[in-house]
SELO-69425 format. One record per residue (C-alpha): x, y, z. Coordinates in Angstrom, 1 decimal, always signed. Each point is the difference from the previous one (the first is absolute). Layout:
// SELO-69425
+--------+--------+--------+
:      x :      y :      z :
+--------+--------+--------+
:      X :      Y :      Z :
...
+--------+--------+--------+
// end
This chain:
// SELO-69425
+--------+--------+--------+
:      x :      y :      z :
+--------+--------+--------+
:  -51.1 :   +9.3 :  -97.1 :
:   +2.5 :   +1.4 :   +2.4 :
:   +1.4 :   +3.3 :   -1.2 :
:   +3.8 :   -0.4 :   +0.5 :
:   +1.7 :   +2.7 :   +2.0 :
:   +3.5 :   +0.8 :   -1.2 :
:   +0.6 :   +2.6 :   +2.6 :
:   -0.5 :   -1.9 :   +3.2 :
:   +2.1 :   +1.3 :   +2.6 :
:   +2.2 :   -2.1 :   +2.5 :
:   -1.9 :   +1.4 :   +2.9 :
:   -3.2 :   -1.5 :   -1.5 :
:   +1.7 :   -3.1 :   -0.7 :
:   +1.2 :   -0.3 :   +3.5 :
:   -3.3 :   +1.1 :   +1.5 :
:   -1.8 :   -2.7 :   -2.5 :
:   -2.5 :   +2.3 :   -1.2 :
:   -0.9 :   +3.3 :   -1.6 :
:   -3.2 :   +2.1 :   +0.2 :
:   -1.6 :   +2.3 :   -2.6 :
:   -3.3 :   +1.5 :   +0.7 :
:   -2.5 :   -2.9 :   +0.8 :
:   +2.5 :   -2.7 :   -1.1 :
:   +2.8 :   -1.9 :   +1.7 :
:   +2.4 :   -2.0 :   -2.1 :
:   +2.0 :   -2.8 :   +1.9 :
:   +3.5 :   -0.3 :   -1.2 :
:   +2.3 :   -3.2 :   +0.3 :
:   +3.7 :   +0.3 :   -0.8 :
:   +1.8 :   -3.3 :   -0.1 :
:   +3.0 :   +1.9 :   +0.3 :
:   -0.6 :   +1.4 :   +3.6 :
:   -0.4 :   -3.7 :   +1.5 :
:   +2.5 :   -2.0 :   -2.3 :
:   +2.9 :   -1.4 :   +2.2 :
:   -1.8 :   +1.0 :   +3.0 :
:   -3.3 :   -1.5 :   +0.5 :
:   +0.0 :   -1.7 :   -3.2 :
:   +2.7 :   -2.3 :   -1.6 :
:   +2.0 :   +1.6 :   -2.7 :
:   -1.2 :   -2.7 :   -2.6 :
:   -3.7 :   +0.0 :   +1.0 :
:   -2.4 :   -0.1 :   -3.0 :
:   -3.1 :   +2.0 :   +1.1 :
:   -3.4 :   -1.6 :   -1.4 :
:   -2.2 :   +2.3 :   +1.9 :
:   -0.1 :   +2.8 :   +2.5 :
:   -3.1 :   +0.4 :   +2.3 :
:   -1.1 :   +2.4 :   +2.7 :
:   -0.6 :   -1.2 :   +3.6 :
:   -1.5 :   +2.8 :   +1.6 :
:   -2.6 :   +1.4 :   +2.5 :
:   -2.3 :   +0.8 :   -2.9 :
:   -0.1 :   -3.6 :   -1.1 :
:   -0.4 :   -1.3 :   +3.7 :
:   +3.6 :   -1.2 :   -0.3 :
:   -0.7 :   -2.3 :   -2.9 :
:   +1.9 :   -0.2 :   -3.1 :
:   -2.6 :   +1.2 :   -2.5 :
:   +1.2 :   +2.8 :   -2.0 :
:   +2.7 :   -1.0 :   -2.6 :
:   +2.4 :   +2.8 :   -1.6 :
:   +0.5 :   +0.0 :   -3.8 :
:   +3.4 :   -0.7 :   -1.4 :
:   +1.5 :   +3.0 :   -1.9 :
:   +3.5 :   -1.1 :   -0.3 :
:   +2.2 :   -2.7 :   +1.5 :
:   +0.8 :   +2.3 :   +3.1 :
:   -3.4 :   +2.0 :   +0.1 :
:   -3.6 :   -1.0 :   +1.0 :
:   -2.9 :   +2.4 :   +0.3 :
:   -3.6 :   +0.2 :   +1.3 :
:   -2.5 :   +3.0 :   -0.3 :
:   -2.8 :   +0.2 :   +2.5 :
:   -2.4 :   +2.8 :   +1.3 :
:   +1.1 :   +1.6 :   +3.3 :
:   -3.4 :   -1.0 :   +1.3 :
:   +0.8 :   -3.6 :   -0.4 :
:   +3.1 :   +0.1 :   +2.3 :
:   -1.3 :   +2.3 :   +2.9 :
:   -0.4 :   -2.7 :   +2.4 :
:   +2.4 :   +0.1 :   +3.0 :
:   +2.4 :   -2.5 :   +1.4 :
:   +1.4 :   +0.3 :   +3.5 :
:   +1.5 :   +3.3 :   -0.7 :
:   -3.3 :   +1.6 :   -0.8 :
:   +1.0 :   +0.1 :   -3.6 :
:   -0.2 :   -2.2 :   -3.0 :
:   +2.9 :   -2.5 :   +0.2 :
:   +1.4 :   -2.5 :   -2.5 :
:   +2.7 :   -2.3 :   -0.8 :
:   +1.1 :   -1.3 :   -3.5 :
:   -0.2 :   -4.0 :   -0.5 :
:   +2.2 :   -1.6 :   -2.5 :
:   -0.7 :   -3.4 :   -1.5 :
:   -2.8 :   -0.3 :   +2.8 :
:   +2.9 :   -1.2 :   +2.2 :
:   +2.3 :   +3.1 :   +0.9 :
:   -1.6 :   +2.5 :   +2.2 :
:   +2.3 :   +3.2 :   -0.2 :
:   +0.5 :   +2.7 :   +2.5 :
:   +0.3 :   +3.7 :   -0.8 :
:   +3.6 :   +0.7 :   -1.1 :
:   +2.2 :   +0.9 :   +2.9 :
:   +0.8 :   +3.5 :   -1.5 :
:   -3.7 :   +1.2 :   +0.1 :
:   -0.5 :   +2.5 :   +2.7 :
:   -2.1 :   -0.8 :   +3.2 :
:   -2.9 :   +2.2 :   -1.2 :
:   -0.7 :   -2.3 :   -2.9 :
:   +0.2 :   -3.2 :   +1.5 :
:   -1.5 :   -1.9 :   +3.2 :
:   +1.8 :   -2.7 :   +2.2 :
:   -1.6 :   -3.5 :   -0.3 :
:   +1.0 :   -2.2 :   +3.2 :
:   -0.9 :   -3.1 :   -2.1 :
:   +2.7 :   +0.3 :   -2.5 :
:   +2.3 :   +2.3 :   +2.1 :
:   -0.1 :   +2.4 :   -3.1 :
:   -2.1 :   +2.8 :   -1.1 :
:   -3.0 :   +0.3 :   -2.2 :
:   -0.7 :   +2.9 :   -2.6 :
:   -2.5 :   +2.4 :   +1.0 :
:   -2.1 :   +2.6 :   -2.4 :
:   -0.3 :   +3.3 :   +1.4 :
:   -3.3 :   +1.4 :   -0.8 :
:   +0.2 :   +2.2 :   +3.2 :
:   +3.3 :   +1.7 :   +0.0 :
:   -0.8 :   +1.4 :   +3.5 :
:   +0.8 :   -3.4 :   +1.5 :
:   +3.6 :   -0.3 :   -1.4 :
:   +1.4 :   +1.3 :   +3.3 :
:   -2.0 :   -2.3 :   +1.9 :
:   +1.0 :   -3.0 :   -2.1 :
:   +3.7 :   +0.9 :   +0.3 :
:   -0.3 :   +0.3 :   +3.9 :
:   -1.7 :   -3.4 :   +0.3 :
:   +2.6 :   -1.8 :   -2.2 :
:   +2.9 :   +1.5 :   +2.0 :
:   -1.1 :   -1.6 :   +3.0 :
:   -2.3 :   -3.2 :   -0.8 :
:   +2.8 :   -2.2 :   -0.9 :
:   +1.2 :   -0.2 :   +3.4 :
:   -1.4 :   -2.2 :   +2.4 :
:   -1.2 :   +1.5 :   +3.2 :
:   +1.4 :   -1.4 :   +3.2 :
:   -1.1 :   +2.6 :   +2.9 :
:   -3.9 :   -0.2 :   +0.7 :
:   -1.9 :   +1.9 :   +2.5 :
:   -1.9 :   -3.0 :   +1.2 :
:   -0.7 :   -3.4 :   -0.6 :
:   -3.4 :   +1.0 :   -1.9 :
:   +2.1 :   +1.9 :   -2.5 :
:   +2.3 :   -2.9 :   -0.4 :
:   -2.7 :   -2.5 :   -0.9 :
:   -2.2 :   +2.6 :   -1.8 :
:   -2.7 :   -0.7 :   +2.7 :
:   -2.7 :   +2.4 :   +1.2 :
:   -3.7 :   +0.6 :   +1.1 :
:   -1.9 :   +1.9 :   -2.6 :
:   -1.8 :   +2.3 :   +2.0 :
:   -1.8 :   +2.2 :   -2.7 :
:   -3.3 :   +1.5 :   -0.6 :
:   -2.6 :   -1.8 :   +2.2 :
:   +2.1 :   -3.5 :   +0.1 :
:   -0.1 :   -0.9 :   +3.8 :
:   +3.2 :   +0.3 :   +1.9 :
:   +2.3 :   -3.1 :   -0.7 :
:   -2.5 :   -1.9 :   -1.8 :
:   +1.8 :   +0.0 :   -3.4 :
:   +3.8 :   -0.8 :   -0.3 :
:   +2.5 :   -0.4 :   -2.7 :
:   +3.5 :   -1.6 :   -0.4 :
:   +3.0 :   -1.4 :   -1.6 :
:   -0.2 :   -3.9 :   -0.8 :
:   +0.6 :   -1.6 :   +3.6 :
:   +1.4 :   -3.3 :   -1.5 :
:   +1.8 :   +0.9 :   -3.4 :
:   +3.0 :   +1.8 :   -0.7 :
:   -0.4 :   +2.4 :   -2.8 :
:   +3.6 :   +1.6 :   +0.6 :
:   +2.2 :   -2.9 :   +0.9 :
:   +3.2 :   +2.0 :   -0.4 :
:   -1.4 :   +2.9 :   +2.4 :
:   +2.0 :   -0.3 :   +3.2 :
:   -3.0 :   +0.4 :   +2.1 :
:   -2.4 :   -2.2 :   -2.0 :
:   -0.2 :   -2.8 :   +2.8 :
:   -0.4 :   +2.6 :   +2.6 :
:   -2.8 :   +1.5 :   -2.3 :
:   -2.1 :   -3.4 :   -0.1 :
:   +0.6 :   -0.4 :   +3.7 :
:   -1.4 :   +3.5 :   +0.7 :
:   -3.0 :   -0.5 :   -2.1 :
:   -0.9 :   -3.2 :   +1.6 :
:   +0.4 :   +1.5 :   +3.7 :
:   -2.2 :   +3.0 :   -1.1 :
:   -2.9 :   -2.6 :   -1.2 :
:   +0.2 :   -1.7 :   +3.2 :
:   +0.2 :   +3.1 :   +2.2 :
:   -3.0 :   +1.6 :   -1.8 :
:   -1.8 :   -3.1 :   +0.2 :
:   -1.0 :   -0.2 :   -3.6 :
:   -3.1 :   -2.2 :   -0.4 :
:   -0.2 :   -0.2 :   -3.9 :
:   +2.7 :   +0.2 :   -2.9 :
:   -0.8 :   +1.1 :   -3.5 :
:   +3.0 :   -1.7 :   -1.8 :
:   +0.3 :   +1.6 :   -3.6 :
:   +3.2 :   -1.5 :   -1.1 :
:   -0.4 :   -3.9 :   +0.5 :
:   -2.3 :   -2.9 :   -0.4 :
:   -0.7 :   -2.3 :   +2.8 :
:   +2.1 :   -2.9 :   -1.4 :
:   +2.9 :   +2.2 :   -0.5 :
:   +0.5 :   +1.6 :   +3.4 :
:   +2.9 :   -1.3 :   +2.1 :
:   -0.7 :   +0.7 :   +3.4 :
:   +2.2 :   -0.1 :   +3.0 :
:   -2.0 :   +2.5 :   +2.1 :
:   -2.5 :   -1.5 :   +2.4 :
:   -2.2 :   +2.8 :   +0.5 :
:   -0.8 :   +0.2 :   -3.8 :
:   -0.2 :   -3.8 :   -0.3 :
:   -2.8 :   +0.3 :   +2.5 :
:   -2.0 :   +2.5 :   -1.7 :
:   +0.3 :   -2.2 :   -3.3 :
:   -1.1 :   -3.2 :   +1.9 :
:   -3.0 :   +2.2 :   +1.3 :
:   -1.0 :   +1.1 :   -3.5 :
:   +0.9 :   +3.5 :   +1.1 :
:   +2.3 :   +0.8 :   -2.9 :
:   -0.9 :   +0.6 :   -3.9 :
:   +2.6 :   -0.7 :   -2.5 :
:   -0.9 :   +1.9 :   -3.3 :
:   +2.8 :   -0.3 :   -2.2 :
:   -0.8 :   -2.1 :   -3.2 :
:   +2.3 :   +1.9 :   -2.3 :
:   -1.5 :   +3.5 :   +1.5 :
:   +3.3 :   +2.1 :   -0.2 :
:   +1.2 :   +3.6 :   -0.3 :
:   -1.4 :   +0.4 :   -3.4 :
:   -3.5 :   -0.9 :   +1.0 :
:   +0.0 :   +2.4 :   +3.0 :
:   +1.2 :   +3.1 :   -2.1 :
:   -0.7 :   -0.6 :   -3.6 :
:   -3.3 :   -2.0 :   -0.2 :
:   -1.7 :   +1.2 :   +2.9 :
:   -3.1 :   +0.5 :   -2.3 :
:   -0.1 :   -3.8 :   -0.6 :
:   -2.4 :   -2.7 :   +1.2 :
:   +3.3 :   -2.0 :   +1.2 :
:   +0.8 :   +3.1 :   +2.5 :
:   -3.6 :   +0.5 :   +0.9 :
:   -0.3 :   -3.5 :   +0.9 :
:   +3.0 :   +0.1 :   +2.2 :
:   -1.3 :   +3.0 :   +1.8 :
:   -3.3 :   -2.0 :   +0.5 :
:   +1.9 :   -2.8 :   +1.7 :
:   +1.6 :   +2.4 :   +2.4 :
:   -3.3 :   +1.6 :   +0.9 :
:   -1.8 :   -3.4 :   +0.4 :
:   +2.9 :   -1.2 :   +2.2 :
:   -0.4 :   +3.1 :   +2.3 :
:   -3.8 :   -0.4 :   +0.0 :
:   +0.2 :   -3.6 :   +1.1 :
:   -1.2 :   -0.2 :   +3.7 :
:   +3.1 :   -2.4 :   +1.0 :
:   +2.6 :   +2.5 :   -1.2 :
:   +0.4 :   +2.5 :   +2.7 :
:   +1.9 :   +3.3 :   +0.3 :
:   +2.9 :   +0.9 :   +0.2 :
:   +0.5 :   -0.7 :   -3.7 :
:   +3.4 :   -0.2 :   -1.7 :
:   +0.8 :   +0.6 :   -3.7 :
:   +3.3 :   -1.1 :   -1.4 :
:   +1.8 :   -0.9 :   -3.3 :
:   +3.7 :   -0.2 :   -0.5 :
:   +1.4 :   +3.2 :   +1.0 :
:   -3.4 :   +1.5 :   +1.1 :
:   +0.2 :   +2.9 :   -2.6 :
:   -2.0 :   -0.8 :   -3.2 :
:   -2.8 :   -2.6 :   +0.3 :
:   -0.2 :   +0.9 :   +3.6 :
:   +0.0 :   +3.6 :   -0.7 :
:   -2.9 :   -0.1 :   -2.5 :
:   -2.4 :   -2.2 :   +2.2 :
:   +0.7 :   +2.1 :   +3.0 :
:   -0.5 :   +3.2 :   -2.0 :
:   -3.3 :   -1.4 :   -1.1 :
:   -1.1 :   -0.9 :   +3.4 :
:   +1.3 :   +3.3 :   +1.4 :
:   -2.0 :   +1.9 :   -2.6 :
:   -3.2 :   -1.9 :   +0.8 :
:   +0.4 :   +1.1 :   +3.5 :
:   -0.1 :   +3.7 :   -0.7 :
:   +3.8 :   +0.7 :   -0.4 :
:   +0.9 :   +2.7 :   -2.3 :
:   +2.5 :   -0.5 :   -2.9 :
:   +2.6 :   +1.9 :   +1.8 :
:   -0.2 :   -2.3 :   +2.8 :
:   +0.0 :   -3.2 :   -2.2 :
:   +2.9 :   +1.3 :   -1.8 :
:   +2.1 :   +0.9 :   +3.2 :
:   -0.6 :   -3.6 :   +1.3 :
:   +1.0 :   -1.4 :   -3.4 :
:   +3.2 :   +1.9 :   -0.2 :
:   +1.1 :   -0.9 :   +3.6 :
:   +1.2 :   -3.5 :   -1.5 :
:   +2.9 :   +2.1 :   -1.8 :
:   +1.6 :   +0.4 :   +3.4 :
:   +1.1 :   -3.5 :   +0.0 :
:   +3.0 :   +0.7 :   -2.3 :
:   +0.3 :   -3.5 :   -1.7 :
:   +0.7 :   +1.5 :   -3.3 :
:   -3.7 :   +0.8 :   -0.8 :
:   -2.2 :   +3.1 :   -0.6 :
:   -3.5 :   +0.4 :   -1.0 :
:   -1.5 :   +3.2 :   -1.4 :
:   -3.5 :   +1.1 :   +0.9 :
:   -0.9 :   +0.1 :   -3.8 :
:   +0.3 :   -3.6 :   +0.1 :
:   -2.7 :   -0.6 :   +2.7 :
:   -2.0 :   +2.9 :   -1.9 :
:   +0.2 :   -1.7 :   -3.2 :
:   -1.7 :   -3.1 :   +1.5 :
:   -2.9 :   +2.1 :   +1.7 :
:   -0.8 :   +1.9 :   -3.3 :
:   -0.3 :   -3.6 :   -1.7 :
:   -2.5 :   -0.9 :   +2.8 :
:   -2.0 :   +3.2 :   +0.6 :
:   +0.8 :   +2.4 :   -2.9 :
:   +2.2 :   +3.0 :   -0.4 :
:   -1.9 :   +2.4 :   +2.6 :
:   +0.1 :   -2.5 :   +2.9 :
:   +1.8 :   +2.4 :   +2.7 :
:   -3.0 :   +2.0 :   +0.1 :
:   -2.4 :   -2.6 :   +1.2 :
:   +2.2 :   -2.8 :   +1.1 :
:   -1.8 :   -1.9 :   +2.7 :
:   -3.5 :   +0.2 :   -2.1 :
:   +1.7 :   -1.3 :   -3.1 :
:   +1.5 :   -2.8 :   +1.9 :
:   -3.3 :   -1.0 :   +1.5 :
:   -1.7 :   +0.0 :   -3.6 :
:   +3.1 :   -2.4 :   -1.1 :
:   -0.6 :   -2.2 :   +2.9 :
:   -3.6 :   -0.3 :   -0.5 :
:   -0.5 :   +0.4 :   -3.9 :
:   +3.4 :   -1.9 :   -1.2 :
:   +0.5 :   -2.4 :   +3.1 :
:   -4.0 :   -0.7 :   +0.5 :
:   +0.2 :   +0.6 :   +3.6 :
:   -3.6 :   +0.9 :   +1.3 :
:   -0.5 :   +3.1 :   +2.4 :
:   -0.4 :   -2.0 :   +3.1 :
:   +3.5 :   -1.8 :   -0.9 :
:   +1.7 :   +3.2 :   -0.6 :
:   -1.2 :   +1.5 :   +3.2 :
:   +1.2 :   -3.1 :   +2.0 :
:   +3.4 :   +0.2 :   -2.1 :
:   +0.3 :   +3.6 :   +1.5 :
:   -1.2 :   -0.9 :   +3.4 :
:   +2.7 :   -2.9 :   +0.2 :
:   +2.7 :   +2.7 :   -1.1 :
:   -1.1 :   +2.6 :   +2.5 :
:   +0.2 :   -2.5 :   +2.9 :
:   -4.0 :   -0.1 :   +0.6 :
:   -0.1 :   -3.7 :   -0.6 :
+--------+--------+--------+
// end
């Protein structure tokens, strides 16, 4: 039975939660949303949380206390799972239909911009040292960037020359064929830049993490030739953002990484390799981080490359804690101290690669083969 709080302050209602010791209480006040994001005459049957700590599924239902107030108690340890901001993020969902943004009056330090809705998610501050960082990002993230230092920055395209990776062996990129920000004034130029960079860098093999082969619409002859020659792998069978970040300890994710490894191992697939998804940040970011870590890159190097994608300025930001959460799931909490050894063990024990296959994989990524 939920203990009813009669002294819930307005600030806590706007934030959507209150903290006490090791407990967090989620608070939904109908009055904050009625007549704005909800119709005046709406009958609320249920209120759920859609959150980073539910892998962005509507899993937790709040309990009705009055016609206006709904509450849910959880342990803080259950919600310390980061969203894009690096903090726990959530929004309320009413009647499994209305996905509500944080109220407009809520300060920038207590919410985080969501490019998909154009509004803001609530964030849970368990680390107060991040408040100024959150405010600064929120003040800039909503505006699209239109001045780029290079075509590479525009297309989120770069060679991943980390650790013992061979020079210009592994590249990463924005999707060269599909618009992810159709309203961006330079989106068409972005796709053209990606296509030209793929051609100019003589990419020989492509790891496509966002499409299936039957779903890709291709007007790029260079890419088409790679498909026809079976030098492209399409891994997406429902493997989205949540799989890469929130269930990186699953067989589903391990099988996907193994497909990528086997593709690189295939003698018919030559370097340079290109990894891409839609915006080249999440799925691409995790896979490239794993490959770089396998090739002796330090965690600091991996994070620096991962966060280069934040320079695109398309309403997106990814904190390093999100990537770290995936690596903890794969390798354990102390992974930074012995990163390459733990990744090697993961490839052998979890993916089933033999020692000779692991050596060949690393040789191909150094450019020896």
